[in-house]
C-alpha positions as CSV (number, residue, x, y, z in Angstrom):
1,X,23.1,-19.1,9.1
2,X,24.9,-17.9,12.2
3,X,28.4,-16.4,12.2
4,X,30.6,-15.7,15.2
5,X,32.4,-12.8,13.6
6,X,31.0,-9.3,14.2
7,X,31.0,-7.3,11.0
8,X,32.0,-3.7,11.1
9,X,30.6,-0.9,8.9
10,X,34.0,0.5,8.1
11,X,36.0,-1.0,5.3
12,X,37.9,-4.1,6.5
13,X,41.6,-3.8,6.6
14,X,43.7,-6.9,5.9
15,X,47.4,-7.5,6.4
16,X,49.1,-7.3,3.0
17,X,52.4,-9.1,2.1
18,X,55.6,-7.8,3.7
19,X,57.0,-4.6,2.1
20,X,60.7,-4.1,2.9
21,X,60.3,-6.6,5.8
22,X,57.4,-4.7,7.4
23,X,53.7,-5.8,7.3
24,X,51.4,-3.1,6.1
25,X,47.6,-2.7,6.0
26,X,45.7,-2.4,2.8
27,X,42.0,-1.8,2.0
28,X,40.2,-4.7,0.3
29,X,37.8,-3.7,-2.5
30,X,35.6,-5.6,-5.0
31,X,35.9,-5.2,-8.8
32,X,33.2,-3.8,-11.1
33,X,34.6,-6.0,-14.0
34,X,31.9,-8.2,-15.4
35,X,29.1,-6.7,-13.2
36,X,27.1,-5.1,-16.0
37,X,23.6,-6.2,-17.0
38,X,21.7,-6.3,-20.3
39,X,18.8,-3.9,-20.4
40,X,19.4,-2.3,-17.0
41,X,21.9,-0.8,-14.6
42,X,23.2,-1.2,-11.1
43,X,23.9,0.9,-8.0
44,X,26.3,0.4,-5.1
45,X,25.4,1.2,-1.5
46,X,29.1,1.8,-0.4
47,X,31.0,2.0,-3.7
48,X,33.3,-1.0,-3.9
49,X,34.1,-1.4,-0.2
50,X,33.6,-4.4,1.9
51,X,29.9,-4.7,2.9
52,X,28.7,-2.8,-0.1
53,X,25.5,-4.1,-1.8
54,X,25.3,-4.1,-5.6
55,X,21.7,-3.7,-6.6
56,X,20.4,-4.3,-10.1
57,X,17.6,-2.2,-11.6
58,X,15.3,-2.8,-14.5
59,X,12.6,-0.9,-16.4
60,X,9.0,-1.3,-15.3
61,X,7.7,-4.7,-16.4
62,X,11.1,-6.4,-16.1
63,X,13.2,-7.9,-13.3
64,X,16.9,-8.7,-12.8
65,X,18.0,-12.3,-13.5
66,X,19.6,-14.4,-12.2
67,X,20.7,-12.2,-9.3
68,X,18.8,-9.4,-7.7
69,X,21.7,-8.2,-5.6
70,X,25.4,-9.0,-4.9
71,X,27.4,-8.4,-1.7
72,X,31.0,-7.4,-1.5
73,X,32.9,-9.9,0.8
74,X,36.0,-9.4,3.0
75,X,37.9,-11.4,0.4
76,X,37.2,-8.8,-2.3
77,X,34.8,-11.1,-4.2
78,X,31.1,-10.8,-4.9
79,X,28.4,-13.1,-3.5
80,X,26.8,-14.6,-5.5
81,X,29.7,-14.5,-8.0
82,X,28.9,-13.4,-11.5
83,X,29.0,-16.2,-14.2
84,X,29.2,-16.3,-17.9
85,X,26.0,-18.3,-18.1
86,X,23.3,-17.4,-17.6
87,X,24.2,-13.8,-18.3
88,X,22.9,-11.1,-16.0
89,X,19.9,-9.5,-17.8
90,X,16.5,-7.8,-17.4
91,X,13.8,-10.4,-18.0
92,X,10.2,-9.6,-18.7
93,X,8.0,-10.1,-15.7
94,X,6.1,-13.4,-15.7
95,X,2.8,-14.2,-14.0
96,X,2.0,-17.6,-12.5
97,X,0.5,-20.2,-14.8
98,X,-3.3,-19.9,-14.7
99,X,-4.0,-23.3,-16.3
100,X,-5.0,-25.0,-13.0
101,X,-8.7,-24.1,-13.4
102,X,-10.8,-27.2,-12.8
103,X,-14.0,-27.9,-14.8
104,X,-13.3,-25.2,-17.2
105,X,-10.9,-24.0,-20.0
106,X,-8.3,-21.2,-20.2
107,X,-7.4,-19.5,-23.4
108,X,-4.8,-19.0,-24.8
109,X,-2.8,-22.1,-23.6
110,X,0.8,-21.0,-23.2
111,X,3.9,-22.4,-21.4
112,X,4.5,-18.9,-20.0
113,X,2.5,-15.8,-19.5
114,X,4.2,-12.3,-19.5
115,X,3.2,-8.7,-18.8
116,X,0.1,-7.6,-20.8
117,X,-0.8,-11.2,-21.8
118,X,-4.6,-11.6,-21.5
119,X,-6.4,-14.8,-20.6
120,X,-10.1,-15.7,-20.8
121,X,-12.0,-18.4,-18.7
122,X,-15.0,-20.5,-19.5
123,X,-16.7,-23.3,-17.5
124,X,-17.9,-26.6,-18.8
125,X,-21.6,-27.5,-19.0
126,X,-23.2,-27.8,-15.5
127,X,-20.7,-25.4,-13.9
128,X,-21.0,-21.6,-13.4
129,X,-18.1,-19.1,-13.4
130,X,-17.3,-17.1,-10.2
131,X,-14.5,-14.6,-10.3
132,X,-13.0,-12.9,-13.3
133,X,-13.9,-14.0,-16.9
134,X,-10.7,-12.4,-18.2
135,X,-7.5,-11.4,-16.6
136,X,-4.3,-9.5,-17.6
137,X,-0.8,-10.1,-16.4
138,X,0.3,-7.0,-14.6
139,X,3.8,-5.4,-14.3
140,X,4.1,-6.4,-10.6
141,X,3.7,-10.1,-11.5
142,X,0.1,-10.6,-10.5
143,X,-3.0,-11.3,-12.5
144,X,-5.7,-8.6,-12.5
145,X,-9.1,-9.4,-11.1
146,X,-10.0,-12.4,-8.9
147,X,-9.4,-16.1,-9.1
148,X,-11.7,-17.8,-11.6
149,X,-13.7,-20.7,-10.1
150,X,-16.1,-23.1,-11.9
151,X,-18.7,-24.2,-9.3
152,X,-21.2,-27.0,-9.7
153,X,-24.7,-25.6,-10.5
154,X,-26.1,-28.1,-7.9
155,X,-24.2,-27.7,-4.6
156,X,-25.0,-31.3,-3.5
157,X,-23.5,-32.1,-0.1
158,X,-21.0,-29.2,-0.2
159,X,-21.0,-27.1,3.0
160,X,-18.3,-24.7,1.8
161,X,-18.0,-23.0,-1.6
162,X,-15.2,-24.1,-3.9
163,X,-12.3,-21.7,-2.9
164,X,-10.7,-22.2,-6.3
165,X,-7.1,-22.8,-7.3
166,X,-4.8,-19.7,-7.5
167,X,-2.6,-19.2,-10.5
168,X,0.6,-21.2,-10.2
169,X,-0.8,-23.6,-7.6
170,X,-1.8,-27.2,-7.3
171,X,-4.6,-28.4,-4.9
172,X,-5.1,-31.8,-3.2
173,X,-8.7,-32.5,-2.2
174,X,-11.9,-31.9,-4.1
175,X,-14.6,-32.4,-1.3
176,X,-16.1,-29.3,0.4
177,X,-18.1,-30.8,3.3
178,X,-17.6,-30.1,7.0
179,X,-14.0,-31.0,8.1
180,X,-12.9,-31.7,4.6
181,X,-9.3,-30.5,4.1
182,X,-7.6,-28.9,1.1
183,X,-3.9,-28.7,0.6
184,X,-2.0,-26.3,-1.7
185,X,1.5,-26.3,-3.2
186,X,3.1,-23.9,-5.7
187,X,4.8,-24.8,-8.9
188,X,8.6,-24.8,-8.9
189,X,10.2,-21.3,-8.6
190,X,7.1,-19.9,-6.7
191,X,6.7,-19.2,-3.0
192,X,3.4,-19.9,-1.2
193,X,1.8,-17.0,0.6
194,X,-1.3,-17.6,2.7
195,X,-2.5,-20.9,4.0
196,X,-1.0,-24.2,2.9
197,X,-4.0,-26.2,4.4
198,X,-7.6,-25.1,4.7
199,X,-10.5,-26.9,6.4
200,X,-14.2,-26.5,5.8
201,X,-16.0,-25.3,8.9
202,X,-19.6,-25.9,10.0
203,X,-20.2,-22.2,9.4
204,X,-19.5,-22.7,5.7
205,X,-16.3,-20.8,5.8
206,X,-12.8,-22.1,5.1
207,X,-10.1,-21.7,7.8
208,X,-7.0,-19.7,7.0
209,X,-6.4,-17.2,4.2
210,X,-6.6,-17.6,0.5
211,X,-3.2,-18.9,-0.7
212,X,-1.3,-17.3,-3.6
213,X,1.9,-18.2,-5.4
214,X,4.5,-15.5,-5.9
215,X,7.6,-15.3,-8.0
216,X,10.6,-13.7,-6.4
217,X,10.0,-10.6,-8.5
218,X,6.3,-10.3,-7.5
219,X,5.3,-7.5,-5.2
220,X,2.2,-5.8,-3.8
221,X,1.2,-2.4,-5.2
222,X,0.8,0.6,-2.9
223,X,-2.9,0.4,-3.3
224,X,-3.1,-3.3,-2.4
225,X,-1.0,-2.6,0.8
226,X,-3.1,0.4,1.7
227,X,-6.3,-1.6,1.4
228,X,-5.2,-4.9,3.0
229,X,-3.1,-3.4,5.8
230,X,-5.6,-0.8,6.6
231,X,-8.4,-3.3,6.8
232,X,-6.3,-5.8,8.8
233,X,-5.1,-3.4,11.4
234,X,-8.5,-1.9,11.8
235,X,-9.9,-5.3,12.5
236,X,-7.2,-6.0,15.1
237,X,-8.2,-2.7,16.8
238,X,-11.9,-3.3,16.7
239,X,-12.2,-4.1,20.4
240,X,-15.7,-3.4,21.8
241,X,-15.5,0.1,23.2
242,X,-17.8,2.7,24.6
243,X,-16.1,5.4,22.4
244,X,-15.9,4.9,18.6
245,X,-14.0,6.7,15.9
246,X,-15.0,6.3,12.3
247,X,-12.4,6.7,9.6
248,X,-12.9,7.8,6.0
249,X,-14.0,4.4,5.0
250,X,-16.6,4.1,7.7
251,X,-14.7,1.5,9.7
252,X,-14.3,1.9,13.5
253,X,-11.1,1.9,15.5
254,X,-12.0,1.4,19.1
255,X,-10.3,0.4,22.3
256,X,-11.9,-1.3,25.3
257,X,-12.3,1.0,28.3
258,X,-10.2,-1.1,30.5
259,X,-7.9,-2.3,27.7
260,X,-4.5,-1.2,26.5
261,X,-2.7,-1.2,23.2
262,X,1.0,-1.8,22.7
263,X,2.5,-1.2,19.3
264,X,6.0,-2.5,18.7
265,X,7.8,-1.2,15.6
266,X,11.2,-2.6,14.4
267,X,13.1,-1.3,11.4
268,X,16.0,-3.0,9.7
269,X,19.0,-0.7,9.3
270,X,21.6,-3.3,8.1
271,X,23.6,-2.8,5.0
272,X,21.1,-4.8,2.9
273,X,18.6,-2.0,3.4
274,X,19.4,1.2,1.3
275,X,19.0,4.6,2.9
276,X,16.0,5.4,0.7
277,X,14.3,2.2,1.8
278,X,14.9,3.1,5.4
279,X,13.6,6.6,4.9
280,X,10.4,5.2,3.4
281,X,9.9,2.9,6.4
282,X,10.6,5.7,8.8
283,X,8.1,8.0,7.0
284,X,5.5,5.2,7.1
285,X,6.0,4.8,10.8
286,X,5.6,8.5,11.4
287,X,2.4,8.6,9.4
288,X,1.0,5.5,11.2
289,X,1.7,7.1,14.6
290,X,0.2,10.4,13.6
291,X,-2.9,8.6,12.1
292,X,-3.5,6.5,15.2
293,X,-3.2,9.6,17.4
294,X,-6.3,11.1,15.7
295,X,-8.5,8.3,17.2
296,X,-9.6,7.7,20.7
297,X,-6.6,5.4,21.2
298,X,-3.5,6.1,23.3
299,X,-1.1,3.3,22.5
300,X,2.2,2.5,24.2
301,X,5.1,2.4,21.7
302,X,8.3,0.4,21.4
303,X,10.3,1.6,18.5
304,X,13.7,0.1,17.6
305,X,16.3,-0.1,14.8
306,X,18.2,-3.3,14.4
307,X,21.2,-4.6,12.5
308,X,23.9,-6.6,14.4
309,X,22.6,-4.8,17.5
310,X,19.5,-3.1,18.6
311,X,19.1,0.7,19.0
312,X,16.0,1.6,20.9
313,X,14.4,4.9,19.8
314,X,11.5,4.5,22.3
315,X,11.3,2.1,25.2
316,X,7.8,0.9,25.9
317,X,8.5,0.9,29.6
318,X,8.8,4.7,29.4
319,X,5.1,4.9,28.6
320,X,4.1,3.6,32.0
321,X,3.4,5.9,35.0
322,X,3.4,9.6,35.0
323,X,6.4,10.0,32.7
324,X,4.6,9.0,29.6
325,X,6.5,10.2,26.5
326,X,4.6,12.7,24.4
327,X,4.1,11.8,20.7
328,X,6.0,14.9,19.6
329,X,9.1,13.5,21.4
330,X,8.6,10.1,19.8
331,X,8.4,11.6,16.3
332,X,11.4,13.9,17.0
333,X,13.5,10.9,18.1
334,X,12.6,9.1,14.8
335,X,13.7,12.2,12.8
336,X,16.9,12.7,14.7
337,X,18.3,9.2,13.8
338,X,21.0,9.5,11.1
339,X,21.3,6.5,8.8
340,X,25.0,7.1,8.4
341,X,25.5,6.9,12.2
342,X,25.2,3.1,12.1
343,X,28.3,1.2,13.2
344,X,27.4,-2.4,12.2
345,X,26.5,-4.3,9.1
346,X,25.3,-7.7,10.3
347,X,21.7,-8.5,10.7
348,X,20.3,-10.0,14.0
349,X,16.6,-10.3,13.3
350,X,16.2,-12.6,16.3
351,X,17.6,-10.0,18.7
352,X,14.9,-7.5,17.6
353,X,12.2,-10.1,18.5
354,X,14.0,-11.0,21.7
355,X,14.0,-7.4,22.8
356,X,10.3,-7.2,22.3
357,X,9.8,-10.4,24.2
358,X,11.9,-9.0,27.1
359,X,9.7,-5.9,27.2
360,X,6.6,-8.0,27.3
361,X,8.1,-10.1,30.2
362,X,8.7,-6.9,32.2
363,X,5.2,-5.7,31.8
364,X,3.7,-9.1,32.7
365,X,5.9,-9.3,35.8
366,X,4.8,-5.9,36.9
367,X,1.1,-6.5,36.5
368,X,-0.1,-9.8,35.1
369,X,-3.8,-8.9,35.4
370,X,-3.3,-5.7,33.3
371,X,-1.1,-7.6,30.8
372,X,-4.0,-10.0,30.1
373,X,-6.0,-7.0,28.8
374,X,-3.2,-5.6,26.6
375,X,-3.5,-6.0,22.8
376,X,-0.1,-6.3,21.1
377,X,0.7,-5.2,17.5
378,X,4.2,-5.9,16.1
379,X,5.2,-4.2,12.8
380,X,8.5,-5.1,11.2
381,X,10.2,-3.5,8.2
382,X,12.9,-6.0,7.0
383,X,14.0,-8.1,4.0
384,X,14.0,-11.2,6.3
385,X,17.7,-11.8,5.9
386,X,19.9,-12.5,9.0
387,X,23.5,-13.7,9.5
388,X,23.6,-13.4,13.3
389,X,21.6,-14.6,16.2
390,X,19.9,-17.6,14.5
391,X,16.4,-18.0,13.3
392,X,13.8,-15.9,15.1
393,X,11.1,-18.5,14.8
394,X,11.6,-19.9,18.3
395,X,11.5,-16.4,19.8
396,X,8.3,-15.6,17.9
397,X,6.8,-18.8,19.3
398,X,7.6,-17.6,22.8
399,X,6.0,-14.2,22.1
400,X,2.8,-16.1,21.0
401,X,2.9,-18.2,24.1
402,X,3.3,-15.1,26.3
403,X,0.3,-13.5,24.8
404,X,-2.0,-16.5,24.2
405,X,-1.4,-18.0,27.7
406,X,-2.3,-21.5,26.6
407,X,-5.6,-20.2,25.3
408,X,-4.8,-19.6,21.6
409,X,-8.4,-19.6,20.2
410,X,-9.7,-17.3,22.9
411,X,-6.7,-15.0,22.9
412,X,-5.6,-15.1,19.3
413,X,-7.0,-11.6,18.7
414,X,-4.6,-10.1,21.3
415,X,-1.6,-10.5,19.0
416,X,-0.9,-9.3,15.5
417,X,2.5,-9.6,13.8
418,X,3.0,-7.7,10.5
419,X,6.0,-7.7,8.3
420,X,6.6,-5.3,5.4
421,X,9.2,-6.6,3.1
422,X,11.7,-3.9,2.2
423,X,15.0,-3.9,0.3
424,X,16.1,-5.2,-3.1
425,X,16.0,-8.9,-2.3
426,X,13.3,-10.1,0.1
427,X,13.4,-13.6,1.6
428,X,9.7,-14.6,1.6
429,X,10.3,-18.1,2.9
430,X,12.0,-16.8,6.1
431,X,9.3,-14.1,6.7
432,X,6.2,-16.2,6.3
433,X,6.5,-18.3,9.5
434,X,6.8,-15.1,11.6
435,X,3.6,-13.3,10.6
436,X,0.1,-13.8,12.0
437,X,-2.2,-16.1,10.0
438,X,-5.8,-15.3,10.5
439,X,-8.9,-16.0,8.4
440,X,-9.5,-13.3,5.8
441,X,-6.5,-11.2,6.8
442,X,-3.1,-10.5,5.4
443,X,-0.1,-9.7,7.5
444,X,2.8,-9.8,5.1
445,X,3.4,-7.3,2.4
446,X,6.1,-6.8,-0.3
447,X,6.3,-3.3,-1.8
448,X,8.6,-2.2,-4.5
449,X,8.5,1.6,-4.9
450,X,6.1,4.5,-5.1
451,X,3.9,6.8,-3.0
452,X,0.2,6.2,-3.2
453,X,-2.2,9.1,-3.6
454,X,-5.1,8.3,-1.3
455,X,-7.5,10.6,-3.2
456,X,-7.6,12.7,-6.4
457,X,-9.3,16.0,-6.9
458,X,-9.9,18.9,-9.3
459,X,-8.5,22.3,-9.3
460,X,-11.6,24.6,-9.3
461,X,-9.8,27.9,-8.6
462,X,-6.3,29.1,-7.9
463,X,-6.7,28.4,-4.2
464,X,-9.1,25.4,-4.0
465,X,-9.2,21.7,-4.8
466,X,-12.6,19.9,-5.0
467,X,-12.5,16.3,-3.8
468,X,-14.5,13.7,-1.9
469,X,-15.3,13.9,1.8
470,X,-14.7,10.3,2.4
471,X,-11.0,11.0,1.9
472,X,-10.8,12.6,5.3
473,X,-12.1,12.6,8.9
474,X,-13.5,15.7,10.5
475,X,-10.4,15.6,12.9
476,X,-7.8,15.5,10.1
477,X,-5.4,18.4,10.2
478,X,-4.5,20.3,7.1
479,X,-0.8,20.4,7.8
480,X,-0.7,16.6,7.3
481,X,-2.1,16.9,3.8
482,X,0.2,17.0,0.8
483,X,-1.2,18.1,-2.5
484,X,0.6,17.3,-5.8
485,X,-0.8,19.1,-8.8
486,X,-0.5,18.1,-12.4
487,X,2.1,16.2,-14.4
488,X,4.8,18.6,-13.3
489,X,4.3,17.4,-9.7
490,X,3.8,20.9,-8.3
491,X,3.6,20.4,-4.5
492,X,1.4,22.7,-2.4
493,X,0.4,22.7,1.2
494,X,-3.1,22.8,2.6
495,X,-4.4,25.5,5.0
496,X,-7.9,24.2,5.5
497,X,-10.0,21.0,4.9
498,X,-13.7,21.7,4.5
499,X,-16.1,18.8,4.6
500,X,-19.8,19.2,3.6
501,X,-21.6,19.6,7.0
502,X,-24.3,17.0,6.0
503,X,-21.8,14.3,5.0
504,X,-22.4,11.3,7.4
505,X,-21.2,7.9,6.2
506,X,-23.3,6.3,8.9
507,X,-26.4,8.4,8.3
508,X,-28.6,5.6,7.1
509,X,-27.2,2.8,9.2
510,X,-30.6,2.3,10.9
511,X,-32.2,1.8,7.5
512,X,-29.7,-1.1,6.8
513,X,-27.4,1.0,4.6
514,X,-23.9,0.6,6.1
515,X,-22.2,3.3,4.0
516,X,-24.1,6.5,2.9
517,X,-22.4,8.8,0.4
518,X,-24.8,11.7,0.0
519,X,-23.0,15.1,0.3
520,X,-19.7,13.3,-0.2
521,X,-17.8,16.4,-1.2
522,X,-15.0,18.4,0.4
523,X,-12.8,21.4,-0.4
524,X,-9.1,21.7,0.2
525,X,-7.9,25.3,0.6
526,X,-4.3,25.6,-0.5
527,X,-1.7,27.7,1.4
528,X,-1.1,29.8,-1.7
529,X,-2.4,30.4,-5.2
530,X,-1.6,28.0,-8.0
531,X,0.1,29.5,-11.0
532,X,-2.2,29.0,-14.0
533,X,-0.4,27.6,-17.1
534,X,-1.0,25.4,-20.1
535,X,-0.4,22.4,-17.9
536,X,-2.2,23.5,-14.8
537,X,-5.6,25.3,-14.9
538,X,-8.9,25.0,-13.2
539,X,-12.0,23.2,-14.4
540,X,-15.4,24.8,-14.5
541,X,-18.0,24.0,-11.8
542,X,-21.8,24.4,-12.0
543,X,-23.7,27.7,-11.4
544,X,-20.8,30.1,-11.9
545,X,-20.5,33.0,-14.4
546,X,-17.2,31.4,-15.5
547,X,-19.1,28.3,-16.6
548,X,-21.8,30.3,-18.4
549,X,-19.1,31.9,-20.4
550,X,-17.5,28.6,-21.2
551,X,-20.9,27.2,-22.3
552,X,-21.6,30.3,-24.3
553,X,-24.7,31.1,-22.2
554,X,-24.9,34.9,-22.5
555,X,-27.0,37.5,-20.8
556,X,-27.8,38.6,-17.3
557,X,-30.7,36.2,-17.1
558,X,-28.6,33.1,-17.3
559,X,-29.5,30.7,-14.5
560,X,-28.1,27.6,-12.8
561,X,-31.1,25.7,-14.1
562,X,-30.1,26.5,-17.7
563,X,-26.6,25.1,-17.1
564,X,-28.1,21.9,-15.6
565,X,-30.5,21.4,-18.5
566,X,-27.7,21.9,-21.0
567,X,-25.2,19.6,-19.2
568,X,-27.5,17.0,-17.8
569,X,-30.4,17.0,-20.3
570,X,-30.8,13.2,-20.3
571,X,-31.5,10.8,-17.5
572,X,-28.2,9.0,-18.4
573,X,-25.7,11.4,-19.8
574,X,-22.8,10.3,-22.0
575,X,-19.6,12.1,-21.1
576,X,-16.0,11.7,-22.1
577,X,-12.7,11.5,-20.3
578,X,-9.3,12.5,-21.6
579,X,-6.9,9.7,-21.0
580,X,-3.5,8.4,-22.1
581,X,-3.3,5.1,-24.0
582,X,0.0,3.5,-23.3
583,X,-0.3,1.1,-26.2
584,X,-0.6,3.9,-28.8
585,X,1.5,6.5,-26.8
586,X,-1.0,9.2,-27.4
587,X,-4.0,11.0,-25.9
588,X,-7.3,9.4,-26.6
589,X,-10.3,11.7,-26.8
590,X,-13.8,10.4,-27.8
591,X,-16.7,12.6,-28.8
592,X,-17.5,15.0,-25.9
593,X,-20.9,16.4,-25.3
594,X,-19.6,18.7,-22.6
595,X,-16.7,20.1,-24.7
596,X,-16.5,23.3,-26.6
597,X,-13.5,24.9,-28.3
598,X,-12.9,28.3,-26.7
599,X,-9.8,30.4,-26.1
600,X,-7.5,29.5,-23.2
601,X,-8.5,31.5,-20.1
602,X,-7.7,31.4,-16.4
603,X,-11.3,31.0,-15.4
604,X,-11.5,27.4,-16.4
605,X,-10.0,24.7,-18.6
606,X,-9.5,25.4,-22.3
607,X,-11.7,22.6,-23.5
608,X,-14.5,24.0,-21.5
609,X,-15.1,20.8,-19.7
610,X,-17.5,21.3,-16.8
611,X,-17.3,19.1,-13.7
612,X,-20.8,18.0,-12.9
613,X,-20.0,15.4,-10.2
614,X,-17.4,13.8,-8.0
615,X,-16.8,10.1,-8.9
616,X,-14.8,7.7,-6.9
617,X,-12.2,5.7,-8.9
618,X,-10.9,4.4,-5.6
619,X,-10.8,0.7,-6.2
620,X,-7.8,0.8,-8.5
621,X,-4.9,3.1,-9.2
622,X,-4.8,3.1,-13.0
623,X,-2.0,5.7,-13.2
624,X,0.6,4.8,-10.5
625,X,3.3,6.7,-12.4
626,X,1.2,9.7,-13.4
627,X,-1.1,10.3,-16.3
628,X,1.6,9.1,-18.8
629,X,2.1,5.8,-17.1
630,X,-1.2,4.0,-17.4
631,X,-0.7,0.4,-16.2
632,X,-4.2,-0.9,-17.0
633,X,-7.5,0.2,-18.6
634,X,-10.5,1.2,-16.6
635,X,-13.0,-1.6,-16.1
636,X,-16.4,-2.2,-14.4
637,X,-14.7,-2.5,-11.0
638,X,-12.6,0.6,-11.0
639,X,-15.4,3.0,-10.1
640,X,-18.0,3.0,-7.4
641,X,-20.1,5.9,-6.4
642,X,-20.6,9.6,-7.4
643,X,-22.5,12.7,-6.4
644,X,-24.1,15.5,-8.5
645,X,-22.5,18.9,-7.9
646,X,-25.7,20.7,-8.8
647,X,-27.1,19.3,-5.5
648,X,-24.3,20.9,-3.4
649,X,-24.0,24.4,-4.9
650,X,-24.8,26.2,-1.6
651,X,-21.8,24.5,0.0
652,X,-19.5,25.4,-2.9
653,X,-20.8,29.0,-3.1
654,X,-20.3,29.5,0.7
655,X,-16.5,29.0,0.3
656,X,-15.6,29.4,-3.3
657,X,-17.7,32.6,-3.7
658,X,-16.7,34.2,-0.4
659,X,-15.6,37.8,-1.3
660,X,-14.4,38.6,2.3
661,X,-11.3,36.4,2.0
662,X,-7.8,37.0,0.7
663,X,-8.3,34.8,-2.4
664,X,-10.1,35.6,-5.7
665,X,-13.6,34.3,-5.4
666,X,-15.7,32.6,-8.1
667,X,-18.7,34.5,-9.4
668,X,-21.8,32.4,-8.7
669,X,-25.1,33.0,-10.4
670,X,-27.8,34.6,-8.3
671,X,-30.4,31.9,-9.2
């Protein structure tokens, strides 16, 4: 909806009734009466002043109902206004109804499914199950695992595989031949994300992206965003180049020799976006710019903040010619912006897109031939709300026309539009028409809170962390690494990243092995020693005198081989992990073959656990809130590869046993 009134950030002053014959100004405020909530609390962005946003907060696994937020109006009233019924409360998170499975059964059958509810899936005779046989409703409103699908054992005339029916969805169409069309819709109260219509192609693939149905309270976890956005943007940058860079996951970011890359970044700074949300967006932008700079890519940047007006931090035109802005200046300009310096509270999302369209027009006018070679990536951080400037859909259509040049299929790869939903109330239905829709890719993300830890590691001495090499690239800089240690969240900086010299993820590509994880180990040298305590202490590693003591192997003749025979005496060795069971609220510890009760010592962990390998748990973050906040149990898909530390002892000894440095070395065995 468009308003002609320009809102001001300062509190609105209205003319009060006459006082002794003279009109006076008084400040209008909203009241807190009746604004409480059962089971939760609220915060105010500007106290009770006009323009303030009241934001409701609930514990994990619950969401505010019926309102997520309320806005203080010029009249001194709240929008939406509080009502006696239904009462404002924290409701348990609900997952979409999974009973749409065709040719199979779902148990248990319920009218609603809430957090921690588990469902199992079976197919009728003549059908085979693809996807997950059991799923759990998670605290962010999504089911674990993948969509269960019951496929016919005999494919018949089907060209495409049955794509299934997502939870909370209904599907029209049951034929899977060439040009057959499927249409999806969501149950009441759910929003459709992904493709509403999909068509079976001659290649056997469906057009569009897999649809999903979200409640308003559903959001993407940090891990889901990292995987999907990282994969999508890498694909958009994979543009046949003579120079390739390989990231930690082995995927290439390349740029055509004659091509260019323009990245347009827009951040919502209206009053509906809290300062903490803005800070998260700004930090994400800084990390993205820094990450991209480590590859053989030199993008041109347009960075702007928008509310009722647009504030350009970086103008993309400044990147042309000899006066190209250095990245240090770009990052400094981002840092120098003060959230409190805003002087408007309206939201003109359309103006932000129009500004980008104008920058494209200038570039095209200057050199149309060069413009045809430019790849454009738009990244927006917004809640999708606007009250000025009208809908941005027409402007986005013009941006697509400018880039596609009436050749959509041929030039579709030249434009990507991403939106990250930020804020307390996100308008999915307004955002979805704006983003790119491409087969197998996701361009819209909703994120609640939290910082994702890309990789985990083990403290192996006061100064070193042992982790996996695939967490880094050889060009990564230590000053960009943040290390958080233990439940107490002790933060330490890194002074050096040391990857095993023989680690090469592409080392077996000629043999048909796309990703090769031999020698997948790395060491992070910390800036300073870690203080050893009952909560933070190092773990033992193979072939050290410290480990011999922990294993009670005594005598000068103790060898590395003896340790290996003791710790890995069977082809398949049963070991134990100490974990936290949220259901029982206690540590769970099974029988441990690698565990001996010895006195607490600085050399290695009290339980005498010895680390014999590095295992990747990288497919799922089981502890997003730390070791005491386990959201789900480990399953067959939460681990992938591992490496035996006994095979890389020379690498470990070279650095951890170096007696010429200023840190205390480990004492490695001679043989």
